[in-house]
C-alpha positions in Angstrom: 97.6 78.8 3.0 99.5 75.8 4.4 101.1 73.3 2.1 98.9 70.5 3.3 95.7 72.5 2.7 96.8 73.5 -0.8 97.3 69.9 -1.7 93.8 69.0 -0.6 92.3 71.8 -2.7 94.2 70.8 -5.8 92.5 67.4 -5.8 89.3 69.2 -7.0 86.2 67.1 -7.4 88.0 64.0 -6.3 88.0 65.0 -2.7 84.8 66.4 -1.1 84.8 65.9 2.6 81.4 65.4 4.1 82.4 67.1 7.4 85.0 69.6 8.5 88.5 68.2 8.6 90.1 68.0 12.1 93.1 70.3 11.7 94.9 68.4 14.5 94.8 65.3 12.3 96.4 67.2 9.4 99.2 68.4 11.7 99.7 64.9 13.1 100.3 63.4 9.7 101.9 66.3 7.9 105.4 65.4 8.8 104.9 61.8 7.7 103.5 62.9 4.4 106.5 65.3 3.8 108.9 62.4 4.6 107.3 60.2 1.9 107.0 63.2 -0.5 110.6 64.1 -0.1 111.7 60.6 -1.3 109.4 61.0 -4.4 107.0 58.2 -3.6 103.9 58.7 -5.7 105.2 62.2 -6.4 102.4 64.7 -6.9 99.8 62.3 -5.6 100.6 61.8 -1.9 98.1 64.0 -0.2 95.3 63.5 2.3 92.9 64.0 -0.6 94.5 61.5 -2.8 94.7 59.0 0.0 91.0 59.4 0.7 90.3 58.8 -3.0 92.5 55.8 -3.4 91.7 54.1 -0.1 88.3 55.3 0.9 89.6 56.1 4.4 88.3 59.1 6.4 91.1 61.6 6.9 89.7 62.4 10.3 90.6 58.8 11.4 94.2 59.1 12.7 94.9 55.3 12.6 93.6 54.9 9.0 95.7 57.7 7.7 98.8 56.5 9.5 98.2 53.0 8.3 98.0 54.1 4.6 101.0 56.3 4.7 103.1 53.6 6.3 101.9 51.1 3.8 103.1 53.4 1.0 106.5 53.8 2.7 106.8 50.0 3.0 105.8 49.5 -0.6 108.7 51.9 -1.5 111.1 49.7 0.5 110.0 46.6 -1.4 110.4 48.3 -4.8 113.8 49.7 -4.0 115.0 46.3 -2.8 113.7 44.6 -5.9 115.6 46.9 -8.3 118.8 47.0 -6.3 121.8 45.8 -8.3 124.3 44.2 -5.9 127.4 44.6 -8.1 126.6 47.9 -9.8 129.2 50.5 -8.8 128.2 54.1 -8.1 130.3 57.0 -9.6 133.6 57.8 -7.9 135.5 61.2 -7.9 139.0 62.7 -7.6 140.8 64.0 -4.5 140.3 67.5 -5.9 136.5 67.1 -5.3 136.8 66.0 -1.6 135.3 68.3 1.0 137.5 68.7 4.2 136.4 68.2 6.8 133.3 66.1 6.1 129.9 67.6 6.9 128.6 66.7 10.3 125.2 65.1 10.5 123.3 63.4 13.3 120.0 63.7 15.1 121.5 66.1 17.6 123.8 69.1 17.5 127.6 68.8 17.2 128.1 70.3 20.6 126.3 67.3 22.1 128.8 64.7 20.7 130.3 62.7 23.5 133.9 61.6 22.7 134.6 57.9 22.5 137.4 56.5 24.8 139.2 54.4 22.2 141.3 52.7 25.0 138.1 51.0 26.3 136.2 50.8 23.0 135.5 47.3 21.5 133.5 46.1 18.6 131.1 43.4 19.8 129.8 40.7 17.5 126.6 38.7 17.8 124.0 36.7 15.8 124.8 34.4 12.9 128.6 34.8 13.2 131.0 31.9 14.0 133.8 33.9 15.6 132.1 36.3 18.0 135.3 37.5 19.6 135.3 41.3 20.1 137.7 43.6 18.2 139.8 46.5 19.4 140.4 49.6 17.3 144.1 48.6 16.9 143.1 45.2 15.5 140.8 46.8 12.9 143.4 49.4 11.9 145.8 46.5 11.0 143.4 45.1 8.4 143.9 45.9 4.7 142.2 49.1 3.6 140.0 50.0 0.7 139.6 53.7 -0.3 136.4 55.3 -1.7 135.8 58.8 -3.0 132.0 58.9 -3.2 129.1 61.2 -2.8 127.3 61.4 0.6 123.6 62.1 0.0 121.4 63.3 2.9 117.7 62.9 3.0 117.5 66.6 3.9 118.6 67.5 0.3 122.3 68.3 0.7 125.4 66.3 -0.4 129.2 66.3 -0.5 132.1 64.3 -1.9 134.0 62.4 0.8 137.2 60.3 0.8 136.8 57.3 3.1 139.2 54.4 3.9 138.6 51.2 5.8 138.2 47.5 5.6 135.9 46.1 2.9 132.8 45.0 4.8 132.3 41.8 2.9 135.9 40.8 3.6 135.3 41.5 7.3 132.1 39.5 7.4 133.9 36.6 5.7 136.8 36.9 8.2 134.5 36.5 11.2 132.5 33.7 9.7 129.3 35.6 9.2 126.4 33.8 7.5 126.3 35.7 4.2 122.9 34.2 3.3 121.3 36.0 6.3 118.9 38.9 5.6 120.2 41.7 7.7 123.1 43.3 9.4 122.3 45.5 12.4 124.5 48.1 14.1 124.5 49.7 17.6 126.4 52.9 18.3 128.0 54.7 21.2 125.5 57.5 20.9 122.5 55.1 21.3 121.8 55.3 17.5 120.9 52.1 15.8 120.7 51.1 12.1 120.4 48.1 9.9 120.9 47.2 6.2 120.1 44.4 3.9 122.8 41.8 3.4 123.1 42.6 -0.3 124.1 46.1 0.6 126.6 44.8 3.2 128.2 42.7 0.5 128.3 45.5 -2.1 131.9 46.1 -3.3 131.7 49.8 -2.2 130.6 49.1 1.4 133.3 49.5 4.0 133.9 49.9 7.7 135.6 53.3 7.6 138.4 54.3 10.0 139.9 57.2 8.0 138.7 60.3 6.2 141.1 61.9 3.6 143.7 59.4 4.9 143.6 60.6 8.4 141.8 58.9 11.3 138.2 59.8 11.6 137.7 62.3 14.4 135.0 62.3 17.1 132.3 64.4 15.4 132.4 62.1 12.4 132.2 58.7 13.9 135.6 57.8 15.6 136.8 55.1 15.6 134.5 53.2 13.3 131.6 54.0 11.0 129.8 52.4 8.1 130.3 54.0 4.7 128.2 52.5 2.0 128.0 54.1 -1.5 124.4 52.9 -2.2 122.5 54.3 0.8 121.3 57.7 2.0 123.4 59.3 4.7 121.4 58.2 7.7 121.9 54.6 6.8 125.6 55.0 7.6 125.9 54.7 11.4 128.8 56.3 13.3 130.6 55.4 16.5 129.7 51.7 15.9 130.0 49.5 19.0 128.3 46.3 17.8 127.4 44.3 14.7 124.7 41.6 14.5 123.9 39.3 11.6 120.3 38.2 11.7 117.3 36.9 9.8 114.9 38.8 12.1 114.1 42.3 10.9 115.9 44.6 13.4 114.3 48.0 12.5 116.4 51.2 12.8 116.3 54.6 14.5 114.6 56.4 11.6 112.6 53.6 10.1 110.9 53.2 13.5 110.0 56.9 13.1 108.4 56.7 9.7 111.3 56.9 7.2 111.8 54.3 4.5 114.0 51.5 5.8 115.8 50.4 2.6 116.6 54.0 1.5 119.0 53.1 -1.2 119.7 53.0 -4.9 
């Protein structure tokens, strides 16, 4: 018996479909349900049966099911953002806890990583920023560094302790004259990945633009020459191989949020 079918059966008398359920609909929405379930939103209650009971929608209606599931995911974003504490520090660890090298993660295999040519690499700036001049890797490396030994938590369920060094992101945003009252900071990357975070997370004391791991320059598989490293977000919210930063009040979306994951995805 599939996981999704067993969930429907467990709802008992609450869910009594009047007509056979289209199995293709279940498969279409199974992955989205699992994504929301994995992040403990309405844990134990997020099922097609529960959704039918709570909303009155017909589970054979693809658009209705998708709409409800995405509404639940959006609700989770709102709650997470409301309870976020902008100056609360997450636990830090010792060098003895650090995993070397860091664990690779991306939406493709490590063999498909395309090396970045640092000689031609530039960090482009746009949006609500006064000084939009681009930065070279050498210029960024000259900035004062902050070191963090923090836990990386992946939405897939694994984690590790990493030692990251780089410029404090708030200090960098102040240096370039970014509007710190704006809502979002968006990133584009050399591998066509894109991500965005709320400004409160960007200004958090443990958010940095990382250039080093275990005090050595970050190598290609892990985001060379520049990646975001924030202590308060899930792993996929930390883009690698960053090529541009935009400060904006317009919601920019992100690679995984546009595919059904929670956008805020933080503590």
